[in-house]
Each structure stands twice: as structure tokens, then as C-alpha cells.
Backbone atoms as SQL, in Angstrom:
CREATE TABLE atoms (id INTEGER PRIMARY KEY, chain TEXT, resi INTEGER, resn TEXT, atom TEXT, x REAL, y REAL, z REAL);
INSERT INTO atoms VALUES
  (1, 'A', 1, 'MET', 'N', 109.357, 165.972, 31.488),
  (2, 'A', 1, 'MET', 'CA', 109.875, 166.344, 32.778),
  (3, 'A', 1, 'MET', 'C', 109.456, 165.337, 33.852),
  (4, 'A', 2, 'ARG', 'N', 108.216, 164.861, 33.743),
  (5, 'A', 2, 'ARG', 'CA', 107.765, 163.876, 34.743),
  (6, 'A', 2, 'ARG', 'C', 108.627, 162.622, 34.702),
  (7, 'A', 3, 'SER', 'N', 108.985, 162.213, 33.509),
  (8, 'A', 3, 'SER', 'CA', 109.821, 161.028, 33.348),
  (9, 'A', 3, 'SER', 'C', 111.184, 161.237, 34.007),
  (10, 'A', 4, 'LEU', 'N', 111.737, 162.419, 33.867),
  (11, 'A', 4, 'LEU', 'CA', 113.017, 162.716, 34.501),
  (12, 'A', 4, 'LEU', 'C', 112.885, 162.642, 36.019),
  (13, 'A', 5, 'GLN', 'N', 111.794, 163.197, 36.544),
  (14, 'A', 5, 'GLN', 'CA', 111.567, 163.157, 37.983),
  (15, 'A', 5, 'GLN', 'C', 111.431, 161.710, 38.462),
  (16, 'A', 6, 'GLN', 'N', 110.685, 160.907, 37.714),
  (17, 'A', 6, 'GLN', 'CA', 110.475, 159.509, 38.107),
  (18, 'A', 6, 'GLN', 'C', 111.773, 158.708, 38.111),
  (19, 'A', 7, 'HIS', 'N', 112.731, 159.103, 37.306),
  (20, 'A', 7, 'HIS', 'CA', 114.007, 158.381, 37.195),
  (21, 'A', 7, 'HIS', 'C', 115.171, 159.133, 37.853),
  (22, 'A', 8, 'GLN', 'N', 114.851, 160.082, 38.715),
  (23, 'A', 8, 'GLN', 'CA', 115.906, 160.905, 39.299),
  (24, 'A', 8, 'GLN', 'C', 116.946, 160.052, 40.029),
  (25, 'A', 9, 'GLY', 'N', 116.534, 159.004, 40.697),
  (26, 'A', 9, 'GLY', 'CA', 117.487, 158.133, 41.391),
  (27, 'A', 9, 'GLY', 'C', 118.490, 157.504, 40.434),
  (28, 'A', 10, 'ALA', 'N', 118.029, 157.133, 39.238),
  (29, 'A', 10, 'ALA', 'CA', 118.926, 156.546, 38.238),
  (30, 'A', 10, 'ALA', 'C', 119.940, 157.576, 37.746),
  (31, 'A', 11, 'PHE', 'N', 119.511, 158.826, 37.627),
  (32, 'A', 11, 'PHE', 'CA', 120.452, 159.885, 37.239),
  (33, 'A', 11, 'PHE', 'C', 121.473, 160.121, 38.355),
  (34, 'A', 12, 'GLU', 'N', 120.992, 160.152, 39.584),
  (35, 'A', 12, 'GLU', 'CA', 121.902, 160.360, 40.713),
  (36, 'A', 12, 'GLU', 'C', 122.918, 159.228, 40.816),
  (37, 'A', 13, 'ALA', 'N', 122.489, 158.000, 40.532),
  (38, 'A', 13, 'ALA', 'CA', 123.408, 156.857, 40.565),
  (39, 'A', 13, 'ALA', 'C', 124.518, 157.008, 39.526),
  (40, 'A', 14, 'ARG', 'N', 124.241, 157.760, 38.474),
  (41, 'A', 14, 'ARG', 'CA', 125.226, 158.007, 37.416),
  (42, 'A', 14, 'ARG', 'C', 125.970, 159.317, 37.641),
  (43, 'A', 15, 'ARG', 'N', 125.774, 159.920, 38.798),
  (44, 'A', 15, 'ARG', 'CA', 126.405, 161.198, 39.147),
  (45, 'A', 15, 'ARG', 'C', 125.986, 162.312, 38.188),
  (46, 'A', 16, 'VAL', 'N', 124.723, 162.266, 37.764),
  (47, 'A', 16, 'VAL', 'CA', 124.172, 163.276, 36.859),
  (48, 'A', 16, 'VAL', 'C', 123.195, 164.140, 37.648),
  (49, 'A', 17, 'ARG', 'N', 123.389, 165.438, 37.567),
  (50, 'A', 17, 'ARG', 'CA', 122.506, 166.382, 38.245),
  (51, 'A', 17, 'ARG', 'C', 121.549, 166.979, 37.222),
  (52, 'A', 18, 'LEU', 'N', 120.266, 166.826, 37.465),
  (53, 'A', 18, 'LEU', 'CA', 119.251, 167.382, 36.573),
  (54, 'A', 18, 'LEU', 'C', 119.026, 168.847, 36.908),
  (55, 'A', 19, 'ILE', 'N', 119.016, 169.672, 35.864),
  (56, 'A', 19, 'ILE', 'CA', 118.742, 171.096, 36.021),
  (57, 'A', 19, 'ILE', 'C', 117.856, 171.525, 34.852),
  (58, 'A', 20, 'ALA', 'N', 116.777, 172.217, 35.162),
  (59, 'A', 20, 'ALA', 'CA', 115.899, 172.765, 34.127),
  (60, 'A', 20, 'ALA', 'C', 116.019, 174.288, 34.168),
  (61, 'A', 21, 'ILE', 'N', 115.904, 174.908, 33.008),
  (62, 'A', 21, 'ILE', 'CA', 115.979, 176.370, 32.918),
  (63, 'A', 21, 'ILE', 'C', 114.759, 176.860, 32.145),
  (64, 'A', 22, 'SER', 'N', 114.123, 177.886, 32.683),
  (65, 'A', 22, 'SER', 'CA', 112.924, 178.437, 32.079),
  (66, 'A', 22, 'SER', 'C', 113.014, 179.958, 32.015),
  (67, 'A', 23, 'VAL', 'N', 112.329, 180.558, 31.044),
  (68, 'A', 23, 'VAL', 'CA', 112.262, 182.017, 30.976),
  (69, 'A', 23, 'VAL', 'C', 111.239, 182.569, 31.967),
  (70, 'A', 24, 'ASP', 'N', 110.464, 181.698, 32.566),
  (71, 'A', 24, 'ASP', 'CA', 109.441, 182.156, 33.505),
  (72, 'A', 24, 'ASP', 'C', 110.070, 182.777, 34.745),
  (73, 'A', 25, 'PRO', 'N', 109.415, 183.776, 35.317),
  (74, 'A', 25, 'PRO', 'CA', 109.932, 184.364, 36.552),
  (75, 'A', 25, 'PRO', 'C', 109.862, 183.361, 37.711),
  (76, 'A', 26, 'VAL', 'N', 110.607, 183.637, 38.759),
  (77, 'A', 26, 'VAL', 'CA', 110.732, 182.728, 39.901),
  (78, 'A', 26, 'VAL', 'C', 109.382, 182.272, 40.448),
  (79, 'A', 27, 'PRO', 'N', 108.413, 183.152, 40.705),
  (80, 'A', 27, 'PRO', 'CA', 107.149, 182.668, 41.288),
  (81, 'A', 27, 'PRO', 'C', 106.425, 181.643, 40.395),
  (82, 'A', 28, 'ILE', 'N', 106.469, 181.843, 39.099),
  (83, 'A', 28, 'ILE', 'CA', 105.813, 180.901, 38.184),
  (84, 'A', 28, 'ILE', 'C', 106.562, 179.577, 38.169),
  (85, 'A', 29, 'THR', 'N', 107.889, 179.652, 38.133),
  (86, 'A', 29, 'THR', 'CA', 108.704, 178.440, 38.149),
  (87, 'A', 29, 'THR', 'C', 108.482, 177.674, 39.450),
  (88, 'A', 30, 'ARG', 'N', 108.465, 178.379, 40.569),
  (89, 'A', 30, 'ARG', 'CA', 108.246, 177.752, 41.879),
  (90, 'A', 30, 'ARG', 'C', 106.886, 177.054, 41.909),
  (91, 'A', 31, 'ASP', 'N', 105.845, 177.729, 41.426),
  (92, 'A', 31, 'ASP', 'CA', 104.500, 177.135, 41.417),
  (93, 'A', 31, 'ASP', 'C', 104.443, 175.906, 40.512),
  (94, 'A', 32, 'HIS', 'N', 105.118, 175.978, 39.371),
  (95, 'A', 32, 'HIS', 'CA', 105.156, 174.853, 38.434),
  (96, 'A', 32, 'HIS', 'C', 105.805, 173.633, 39.091),
  (97, 'A', 33, 'CYS', 'N', 106.909, 173.854, 39.768),
  (98, 'A', 33, 'CYS', 'CA', 107.612, 172.753, 40.449),
  (99, 'A', 33, 'CYS', 'C', 106.737, 172.154, 41.549),
  (100, 'A', 34, 'ALA', 'N', 106.092, 172.990, 42.314),
  (101, 'A', 34, 'ALA', 'CA', 105.230, 172.503, 43.397),
  (102, 'A', 34, 'ALA', 'C', 104.042, 171.726, 42.832),
  (103, 'A', 35, 'LYS', 'N', 103.447, 172.230, 41.771),
  (104, 'A', 35, 'LYS', 'CA', 102.276, 171.575, 41.167),
  (105, 'A', 35, 'LYS', 'C', 102.615, 170.175, 40.676),
  (106, 'A', 36, 'HIS', 'N', 103.821, 169.986, 40.139),
  (107, 'A', 36, 'HIS', 'CA', 104.210, 168.698, 39.556),
  (108, 'A', 36, 'HIS', 'C', 105.151, 167.883, 40.442),
  (109, 'A', 37, 'ASP', 'N', 105.406, 168.376, 41.653),
  (110, 'A', 37, 'ASP', 'CA', 106.286, 167.682, 42.605),
  (111, 'A', 37, 'ASP', 'C', 107.689, 167.453, 42.052),
  (112, 'A', 38, 'TYR', 'N', 108.212, 168.407, 41.302),
  (113, 'A', 38, 'TYR', 'CA', 109.583, 168.301, 40.815),
  (114, 'A', 38, 'TYR', 'C', 110.533, 168.631, 41.959),
  (115, 'A', 39, 'THR', 'N', 111.521, 167.789, 42.139),
  (116, 'A', 39, 'THR', 'CA', 112.484, 168.008, 43.217),
  (117, 'A', 39, 'THR', 'C', 113.870, 168.350, 42.683),
  (118, 'A', 40, 'PHE', 'N', 114.077, 168.233, 41.367),
  (119, 'A', 40, 'PHE', 'CA', 115.375, 168.629, 40.831),
  (120, 'A', 40, 'PHE', 'C', 115.385, 170.139, 40.628),
  (121, 'A', 41, 'LEU', 'N', 116.558, 170.677, 40.378),
  (122, 'A', 41, 'LEU', 'CA', 116.758, 172.117, 40.331),
  (123, 'A', 41, 'LEU', 'C', 116.136, 172.745, 39.085),
  (124, 'A', 42, 'PHE', 'N', 115.317, 173.758, 39.295),
  (125, 'A', 42, 'PHE', 'CA', 114.772, 174.585, 38.217),
  (126, 'A', 42, 'PHE', 'C', 115.342, 175.983, 38.380),
  (127, 'A', 43, 'LEU', 'N', 115.892, 176.519, 37.325),
  (128, 'A', 43, 'LEU', 'CA', 116.424, 177.877, 37.340),
  (129, 'A', 43, 'LEU', 'C', 115.519, 178.783, 36.526),
  (130, 'A', 44, 'SER', 'N', 115.322, 179.972, 37.030),
  (131, 'A', 44, 'SER', 'CA', 114.518, 180.964, 36.346),
  (132, 'A', 44, 'SER', 'C', 115.461, 181.922, 35.619),
  (133, 'A', 45, 'ASP', 'N', 115.248, 182.093, 34.324),
  (134, 'A', 45, 'ASP', 'CA', 116.104, 182.947, 33.498),
  (135, 'A', 45, 'ASP', 'C', 115.235, 183.932, 32.705),
  (136, 'A', 46, 'PRO', 'N', 114.505, 184.816, 33.414),
  (137, 'A', 46, 'PRO', 'CA', 113.579, 185.713, 32.715),
  (138, 'A', 46, 'PRO', 'C', 114.254, 186.671, 31.743),
  (139, 'A', 47, 'ALA', 'N', 115.522, 186.976, 31.945),
  (140, 'A', 47, 'ALA', 'CA', 116.260, 187.832, 30.998),
  (141, 'A', 47, 'ALA', 'C', 116.860, 187.008, 29.866),
  (142, 'A', 48, 'ALA', 'N', 116.688, 185.679, 29.928),
  (143, 'A', 48, 'ALA', 'CA', 117.158, 184.740, 28.890),
  (144, 'A', 48, 'ALA', 'C', 118.668, 184.811, 28.662),
  (145, 'A', 49, 'GLU', 'N', 119.425, 185.102, 29.694),
  (146, 'A', 49, 'GLU', 'CA', 120.877, 185.194, 29.548),
  (147, 'A', 49, 'GLU', 'C', 121.504, 183.842, 29.222),
  (148, 'A', 50, 'VAL', 'N', 121.173, 182.821, 29.995),
  (149, 'A', 50, 'VAL', 'CA', 121.712, 181.482, 29.740),
  (150, 'A', 50, 'VAL', 'C', 121.115, 180.914, 28.459),
  (151, 'A', 51, 'ILE', 'N', 119.850, 181.156, 28.262),
  (152, 'A', 51, 'ILE', 'CA', 119.163, 180.669, 27.065),
  (153, 'A', 51, 'ILE', 'C', 119.818, 181.235, 25.805),
  (154, 'A', 52, 'ARG', 'N', 120.174, 182.508, 25.828),
  (155, 'A', 52, 'ARG', 'CA', 120.883, 183.119, 24.692),
  (156, 'A', 52, 'ARG', 'C', 122.284, 182.515, 24.530),
  (157, 'A', 53, 'ARG', 'N', 122.950, 182.259, 25.646),
  (158, 'A', 53, 'ARG', 'CA', 124.309, 181.715, 25.589),
  (159, 'A', 53, 'ARG', 'C', 124.332, 180.374, 24.847),
  (160, 'A', 54, 'TYR', 'N', 123.265, 179.601, 24.994),
  (161, 'A', 54, 'TYR', 'CA', 123.179, 178.313, 24.301),
  (162, 'A', 54, 'TYR', 'C', 122.397, 178.410, 22.987),
  (163, 'A', 55, 'ASP', 'N', 122.140, 179.638, 22.542),
  (164, 'A', 55, 'ASP', 'CA', 121.457, 179.906, 21.267),
  (165, 'A', 55, 'ASP', 'C', 120.103, 179.210, 21.202),
  (166, 'A', 56, 'LEU', 'N', 119.315, 179.350, 22.258),
  (167, 'A', 56, 'LEU', 'CA', 118.024, 178.671, 22.339),
  (168, 'A', 56, 'LEU', 'C', 116.831, 179.624, 22.354),
  (169, 'A', 57, 'LEU', 'N', 117.062, 180.920, 22.196),
  (170, 'A', 57, 'LEU', 'CA', 115.961, 181.870, 22.275),
  (171, 'A', 57, 'LEU', 'C', 115.041, 181.736, 21.064),
  (172, 'A', 58, 'HIS', 'N', 113.771, 181.545, 21.331),
  (173, 'A', 58, 'HIS', 'CA', 112.745, 181.503, 20.290),
  (174, 'A', 58, 'HIS', 'C', 111.956, 182.803, 20.426),
  (175, 'A', 59, 'GLN', 'N', 112.383, 183.805, 19.656),
  (176, 'A', 59, 'GLN', 'CA', 111.759, 185.117, 19.754),
  (177, 'A', 59, 'GLN', 'C', 110.303, 185.051, 19.310),
  (178, 'A', 60, 'GLY', 'N', 109.429, 185.584, 20.165),
  (179, 'A', 60, 'GLY', 'CA', 108.004, 185.585, 19.868),
  (180, 'A', 60, 'GLY', 'C', 107.398, 184.192, 19.841),
  (181, 'A', 61, 'GLY', 'N', 108.048, 183.248, 20.485),
  (182, 'A', 61, 'GLY', 'CA', 107.597, 181.859, 20.430),
  (183, 'A', 61, 'GLY', 'C', 106.317, 181.571, 21.177),
  (184, 'A', 62, 'LYS', 'N', 105.908, 182.457, 22.058),
  (185, 'A', 62, 'LYS', 'CA', 104.658, 182.264, 22.803),
  (186, 'A', 62, 'LYS', 'C', 103.682, 183.349, 22.363),
  (187, 'A', 63, 'LEU', 'N', 102.641, 182.918, 21.701),
  (188, 'A', 63, 'LEU', 'CA', 101.594, 183.821, 21.212),
  (189, 'A', 63, 'LEU', 'C', 102.126, 184.863, 20.234),
  (190, 'A', 64, 'GLY', 'N', 103.290, 184.588, 19.656),
  (191, 'A', 64, 'GLY', 'CA', 103.864, 185.485, 18.671),
  (192, 'A', 64, 'GLY', 'C', 104.479, 186.750, 19.241),
  (193, 'A', 65, 'THR', 'N', 104.439, 186.899, 20.569),
  (194, 'A', 65, 'THR', 'CA', 104.934, 188.136, 21.159),
  (195, 'A', 65, 'THR', 'C', 105.913, 187.930, 22.315),
  (196, 'A', 66, 'VAL', 'N', 105.881, 186.781, 22.954),
  (197, 'A', 66, 'VAL', 'CA', 106.700, 186.549, 24.136),
  (198, 'A', 66, 'VAL', 'C', 107.858, 185.619, 23.776),
  (199, 'A', 67, 'ASP', 'N', 109.073, 186.038, 24.141),
  (200, 'A', 67, 'ASP', 'CA', 110.244, 185.200, 23.892),
  (201, 'A', 67, 'ASP', 'C', 110.257, 184.024, 24.861),
  (202, 'A', 68, 'ILE', 'N', 110.538, 182.848, 24.345),
  (203, 'A', 68, 'ILE', 'CA', 110.657, 181.643, 25.157),
  (204, 'A', 68, 'ILE', 'C', 111.907, 180.883, 24.721),
  (205, 'A', 69, 'SER', 'N', 112.208, 179.844, 25.432),
  (206, 'A', 69, 'SER', 'CA', 113.335, 178.999, 25.070),
  (207, 'A', 69, 'SER', 'C', 112.876, 177.891, 24.142),
  (208, 'A', 70, 'ARG', 'N', 113.716, 177.578, 23.155),
  (209, 'A', 70, 'ARG', 'CA', 113.461, 176.374, 22.360),
  (210, 'A', 70, 'ARG', 'C', 113.681, 175.181, 23.272),
  (211, 'A', 71, 'PRO', 'N', 112.874, 174.131, 23.105),
  (212, 'A', 71, 'PRO', 'CA', 113.096, 172.917, 23.900),
  (213, 'A', 71, 'PRO', 'C', 114.451, 172.307, 23.556),
  (214, 'A', 72, 'ALA', 'N', 115.182, 171.934, 24.589),
  (215, 'A', 72, 'ALA', 'CA', 116.508, 171.353, 24.376),
  (216, 'A', 72, 'ALA', 'C', 116.915, 170.561, 25.609),
  (217, 'A', 73, 'GLU', 'N', 117.719, 169.558, 25.376),
  (218, 'A', 73, 'GLU', 'CA', 118.344, 168.803, 26.457),
  (219, 'A', 73, 'GLU', 'C', 119.834, 168.771, 26.187),
  (220, 'A', 74, 'PHE', 'N', 120.618, 168.953, 27.236),
  (221, 'A', 74, 'PHE', 'CA', 122.072, 168.938, 27.144),
  (222, 'A', 74, 'PHE', 'C', 122.639, 168.015, 28.207),
  (223, 'A', 75, 'LEU', 'N', 123.734, 167.366, 27.883),
  (224, 'A', 75, 'LEU', 'CA', 124.580, 166.715, 28.878),
  (225, 'A', 75, 'LEU', 'C', 125.886, 167.483, 28.879),
  (226, 'A', 76, 'ILE', 'N', 126.188, 168.100, 30.008),
  (227, 'A', 76, 'ILE', 'CA', 127.378, 168.929, 30.141),
  (228, 'A', 76, 'ILE', 'C', 128.239, 168.306, 31.232),
  (229, 'A', 77, 'ASP', 'N', 129.496, 168.050, 30.921),
  (230, 'A', 77, 'ASP', 'CA', 130.359, 167.411, 31.917),
  (231, 'A', 77, 'ASP', 'C', 130.836, 168.420, 32.951),
  (232, 'A', 78, 'SER', 'N', 131.531, 167.937, 33.961),
  (233, 'A', 78, 'SER', 'CA', 131.957, 168.792, 35.069),
  (234, 'A', 78, 'SER', 'C', 132.933, 169.888, 34.636),
  (235, 'A', 79, 'GLY', 'N', 133.547, 169.730, 33.466),
  (236, 'A', 79, 'GLY', 'CA', 134.437, 170.751, 32.934),
  (237, 'A', 79, 'GLY', 'C', 133.730, 171.787, 32.087),
  (238, 'A', 80, 'GLY', 'N', 132.407, 171.626, 31.908),
  (239, 'A', 80, 'GLY', 'CA', 131.627, 172.587, 31.132),
  (240, 'A', 80, 'GLY', 'C', 131.511, 172.257, 29.653),
  (241, 'A', 81, 'THR', 'N', 132.014, 171.082, 29.238),
  (242, 'A', 81, 'THR', 'CA', 131.946, 170.685, 27.833),
  (243, 'A', 81, 'THR', 'C', 130.600, 170.033, 27.544),
  (244, 'A', 82, 'VAL', 'N', 129.945, 170.491, 26.482),
  (245, 'A', 82, 'VAL', 'CA', 128.692, 169.862, 26.056),
  (246, 'A', 82, 'VAL', 'C', 129.046, 168.525, 25.417),
  (247, 'A', 83, 'ARG', 'N', 128.594, 167.440, 26.026),
  (248, 'A', 83, 'ARG', 'CA', 128.901, 166.098, 25.533),
  (249, 'A', 83, 'ARG', 'C', 127.806, 165.563, 24.614),
  (250, 'A', 84, 'TRP', 'N', 126.589, 166.086, 24.762),
  (251, 'A', 84, 'TRP', 'CA', 125.466, 165.631, 23.948),
  (252, 'A', 84, 'TRP', 'C', 124.383, 166.697, 24.035),
  (253, 'A', 85, 'ARG', 'N', 123.604, 166.819, 22.947),
  (254, 'A', 85, 'ARG', 'CA', 122.466, 167.739, 22.984),
  (255, 'A', 85, 'ARG', 'C', 121.386, 167.271, 22.034),
  (256, 'A', 86, 'GLN', 'N', 120.182, 167.662, 22.355),
  (257, 'A', 86, 'GLN', 'CA', 119.040, 167.428, 21.465),
  (258, 'A', 86, 'GLN', 'C', 118.242, 168.722, 21.430),
  (259, 'A', 87, 'LEU', 'N', 118.009, 169.216, 20.225),
  (260, 'A', 87, 'LEU', 'CA', 117.253, 170.449, 20.023),
  (261, 'A', 87, 'LEU', 'C', 116.019, 170.146, 19.192),
  (262, 'A', 88, 'THR', 'N', 114.957, 170.858, 19.478),
  (263, 'A', 88, 'THR', 'CA', 113.733, 170.702, 18.692),
  (264, 'A', 88, 'THR', 'C', 112.993, 172.035, 18.682),
  (265, 'A', 89, 'ASP', 'N', 112.112, 172.191, 17.734),
  (266, 'A', 89, 'ASP', 'CA', 111.260, 173.375, 17.700),
  (267, 'A', 89, 'ASP', 'C', 109.885, 173.079, 18.294),
  (268, 'A', 90, 'ASN', 'N', 109.632, 171.823, 18.636),
  (269, 'A', 90, 'ASN', 'CA', 108.338, 171.409, 19.162),
  (270, 'A', 90, 'ASN', 'C', 108.474, 171.139, 20.657),
  (271, 'A', 91, 'TYR', 'N', 107.819, 171.956, 21.471),
  (272, 'A', 91, 'TYR', 'CA', 107.958, 171.805, 22.924),
  (273, 'A', 91, 'TYR', 'C', 107.416, 170.472, 23.437),
  (274, 'A', 92, 'ARG', 'N', 106.627, 169.787, 22.617),
  (275, 'A', 92, 'ARG', 'CA', 106.092, 168.481, 23.032),
  (276, 'A', 92, 'ARG', 'C', 107.089, 167.340, 22.802),
  (277, 'A', 93, 'VAL', 'N', 108.126, 167.602, 22.026),
  (278, 'A', 93, 'VAL', 'CA', 109.123, 166.573, 21.727),
  (279, 'A', 93, 'VAL', 'C', 110.230, 166.658, 22.772),
  (280, 'A', 94, 'ARG', 'N', 110.330, 165.647, 23.592),
  (281, 'A', 94, 'ARG', 'CA', 111.353, 165.597, 24.636),
  (282, 'A', 94, 'ARG', 'C', 111.977, 164.211, 24.649),
  (283, 'A', 95, 'VAL', 'N', 113.230, 164.135, 24.993),
  (284, 'A', 95, 'VAL', 'CA', 113.889, 162.843, 25.136),
  (285, 'A', 95, 'VAL', 'C', 113.317, 162.184, 26.395),
  (286, 'A', 96, 'SER', 'N', 113.104, 160.873, 26.327),
  (287, 'A', 96, 'SER', 'CA', 112.619, 160.173, 27.518),
  (288, 'A', 96, 'SER', 'C', 113.769, 159.952, 28.488),
  (289, 'A', 97, 'ALA', 'N', 113.431, 159.732, 29.730),
  (290, 'A', 97, 'ALA', 'CA', 114.467, 159.456, 30.731),
  (291, 'A', 97, 'ALA', 'C', 115.261, 158.218, 30.339),
  (292, 'A', 98, 'GLU', 'N', 114.577, 157.195, 29.829),
  (293, 'A', 98, 'GLU', 'CA', 115.264, 155.964, 29.435),
  (294, 'A', 98, 'GLU', 'C', 116.270, 156.220, 28.315),
  (295, 'A', 99, 'GLU', 'N', 115.865, 157.021, 27.322),
  (296, 'A', 99, 'GLU', 'CA', 116.779, 157.357, 26.225),
  (297, 'A', 99, 'GLU', 'C', 117.986, 158.135, 26.752),
  (298, 'A', 100, 'LEU', 'N', 117.724, 159.088, 27.626),
  (299, 'A', 100, 'LEU', 'CA', 118.797, 159.911, 28.165),
  (300, 'A', 100, 'LEU', 'C', 119.764, 159.075, 29.010),
  (301, 'A', 101, 'LEU', 'N', 119.234, 158.154, 29.797),
  (302, 'A', 101, 'LEU', 'CA', 120.101, 157.269, 30.579),
  (303, 'A', 101, 'LEU', 'C', 120.955, 156.410, 29.652),
  (304, 'A', 102, 'GLY', 'N', 120.394, 155.975, 28.529),
  (305, 'A', 102, 'GLY', 'CA', 121.165, 155.216, 27.542),
  (306, 'A', 102, 'GLY', 'C', 122.294, 156.034, 26.947),
  (307, 'A', 103, 'VAL', 'N', 122.023, 157.299, 26.678),
  (308, 'A', 103, 'VAL', 'CA', 123.067, 158.188, 26.145),
  (309, 'A', 103, 'VAL', 'C', 124.173, 158.367, 27.175),
  (310, 'A', 104, 'ILE', 'N', 123.783, 158.564, 28.430),
  (311, 'A', 104, 'ILE', 'CA', 124.777, 158.726, 29.500),
  (312, 'A', 104, 'ILE', 'C', 125.649, 157.479, 29.594),
  (313, 'A', 105, 'ASP', 'N', 125.022, 156.311, 29.557),
  (314, 'A', 105, 'ASP', 'CA', 125.778, 155.059, 29.635),
  (315, 'A', 105, 'ASP', 'C', 126.719, 154.900, 28.443),
  (316, 'A', 106, 'ALA', 'N', 126.274, 155.323, 27.266),
  (317, 'A', 106, 'ALA', 'CA', 127.122, 155.216, 26.077),
  (318, 'A', 106, 'ALA', 'C', 128.317, 156.179, 26.158),
  (319, 'A', 107, 'LEU', 'N', 128.121, 157.325, 26.796),
  (320, 'A', 107, 'LEU', 'CA', 129.208, 158.289, 26.944),
  (321, 'A', 107, 'LEU', 'C', 130.221, 157.860, 28.005),
  (322, 'A', 108, 'ASP', 'N', 129.780, 157.046, 28.946),
  (323, 'A', 108, 'ASP', 'CA', 130.660, 156.623, 30.036),
  (324, 'A', 108, 'ASP', 'C', 130.499, 155.122, 30.277),
  (325, 'A', 109, 'PRO', 'N', 131.024, 154.284, 29.351),
  (326, 'A', 109, 'PRO', 'CA', 130.842, 152.834, 29.471),
  (327, 'A', 109, 'PRO', 'C', 131.423, 152.242, 30.752),
  (328, 'A', 110, 'ALA', 'N', 132.498, 152.807, 31.275),
  (329, 'A', 110, 'ALA', 'CA', 133.095, 152.265, 32.502),
  (330, 'A', 110, 'ALA', 'C', 132.139, 152.423, 33.673),
  (331, 'A', 111, 'LEU', 'N', 131.474, 153.560, 33.745),
  (332, 'A', 111, 'LEU', 'CA', 130.511, 153.789, 34.810),
  (333, 'A', 111, 'LEU', 'C', 129.315, 152.864, 34.642),
  (334, 'A', 112, 'ALA', 'N', 128.870, 152.670, 33.406),
  (335, 'A', 112, 'ALA', 'CA', 127.745, 151.770, 33.147),
  (336, 'A', 112, 'ALA', 'C', 128.097, 150.347, 33.557),
  (337, 'A', 113, 'ALA', 'N', 129.303, 149.907, 33.258),
  (338, 'A', 113, 'ALA', 'CA', 129.735, 148.551, 33.605),
  (339, 'A', 113, 'ALA', 'C', 129.800, 148.372, 35.111),
  (340, 'A', 114, 'ALA', 'N', 130.200, 149.400, 35.818),
  (341, 'A', 114, 'ALA', 'CA', 130.307, 149.311, 37.274),
  (342, 'A', 114, 'ALA', 'C', 128.939, 149.137, 37.929),
  (343, 'A', 115, 'ARG', 'N', 127.881, 149.571, 37.262),
  (344, 'A', 115, 'ARG', 'CA', 126.533, 149.452, 37.819),
  (345, 'A', 115, 'ARG', 'C', 125.895, 148.096, 37.540),
  (346, 'A', 116, 'ARG', 'N', 126.426, 147.342, 36.584),
  (347, 'A', 116, 'ARG', 'CA', 125.852, 146.035, 36.271),
  (348, 'A', 116, 'ARG', 'C', 126.130, 145.073, 37.414),
  (349, 'A', 117, 'PRO', 'N', 125.223, 144.133, 37.659),
  (350, 'A', 117, 'PRO', 'CA', 125.484, 143.120, 38.676),
  (351, 'A', 117, 'PRO', 'C', 126.736, 142.330, 38.313),
  (352, 'A', 118, 'ALA', 'N', 127.466, 141.870, 39.319),
  (353, 'A', 118, 'ALA', 'CA', 128.722, 141.158, 39.093),
  (354, 'A', 118, 'ALA', 'C', 128.553, 139.966, 38.145),
  (355, 'A', 119, 'ALA', 'N', 127.436, 139.269, 38.251),
  (356, 'A', 119, 'ALA', 'CA', 127.213, 138.098, 37.387),
  (357, 'A', 119, 'ALA', 'C', 127.083, 138.487, 35.922),
  (358, 'A', 120, 'ALA', 'N', 126.711, 139.723, 35.634),
  (359, 'A', 120, 'ALA', 'CA', 126.510, 140.168, 34.257),
  (360, 'A', 120, 'ALA', 'C', 127.763, 140.781, 33.661),
  (361, 'A', 121, 'ARG', 'N', 128.773, 141.033, 34.483),
  (362, 'A', 121, 'ARG', 'CA', 130.008, 141.644, 33.979),
  (363, 'A', 121, 'ARG', 'C', 130.897, 140.615, 33.300),
  (364, 'A', 122, 'PRO', 'N', 131.481, 141.017, 32.191),
  (365, 'A', 122, 'PRO', 'CA', 132.450, 140.102, 31.573),
  (366, 'A', 122, 'PRO', 'C', 133.670, 139.955, 32.472),
  (367, 'A', 123, 'GLY', 'N', 134.223, 138.802, 32.496),
  (368, 'A', 123, 'GLY', 'CA', 135.385, 138.582, 33.352),
  (369, 'A', 123, 'GLY', 'C', 136.241, 137.473, 32.780),
  (370, 'A', 124, 'PRO', 'N', 137.280, 137.097, 33.488),
  (371, 'A', 124, 'PRO', 'CA', 138.146, 136.025, 32.987),
  (372, 'A', 124, 'PRO', 'C', 137.400, 134.713, 32.920),
  (373, 'A', 125, 'ALA', 'N', 137.713, 133.939, 31.898),
  (374, 'A', 125, 'ALA', 'CA', 137.051, 132.650, 31.694),
  (375, 'A', 125, 'ALA', 'C', 137.668, 131.595, 32.566);
């Protein structure tokens, strides 16, 4: 998450909005964001409605008794289509911001080309 925050400007330049979703209630989510200086949107989903919709519920995943979300990253386009996802069972395994930016660029090569300096763009010989 820290890596995403550090690269938020690069995501914004690609017209990508970062959103995190947690099963934690609002006060815990708010405190977590403040503690780590996260400025992107965090949503609280204590009833796990969105988490269930994406089939990410890990029943009893915390201390064997508390339901949590499986770690996952999604790229969802403006039409609601999932363009890319990464799922894991290990909450410590996360895609880096650099990897995610590479995936975004691969999904939208025209946008990636527009960001390159003019001298680096292919052009007529």
C-alpha cells in the first residue's frame, strides 16, 4: 500500500483511481489511513458485500474466527469490466506499484506512448 501511495501521481497521470476496500469498520479504516498518510480512497465493507461480489471472502481468515478479505488487486475499466487481477492467499504478497504501472501501460499502449518524451517516440524517418 505504501508503494501505491508513493506512486499515486503516476497512477493519476494514467487516469487510474486507486481504491482500497477493507472489512474493517470505518473508524479502524480511518485510523489506518491517518497512521500511514494514505490519501487515496479507502472503503469500509464490514458486511463484506463488495468482497463477496468479487469472491474474495476468506471465512475465519483472522484468528480462525473473523472473516476477512483475501488479498487481491484489480484493474477495472470505466465500464466496470475487470481488465486484470491478481489474487493470493498471503496478505504479505502484493503487486508493487511499478509492476502495476507496467500492467496498466501494457493494457493501454496508446496512453503509455503519449506519456513518453517526444524524442523517445517512434516517428517518420
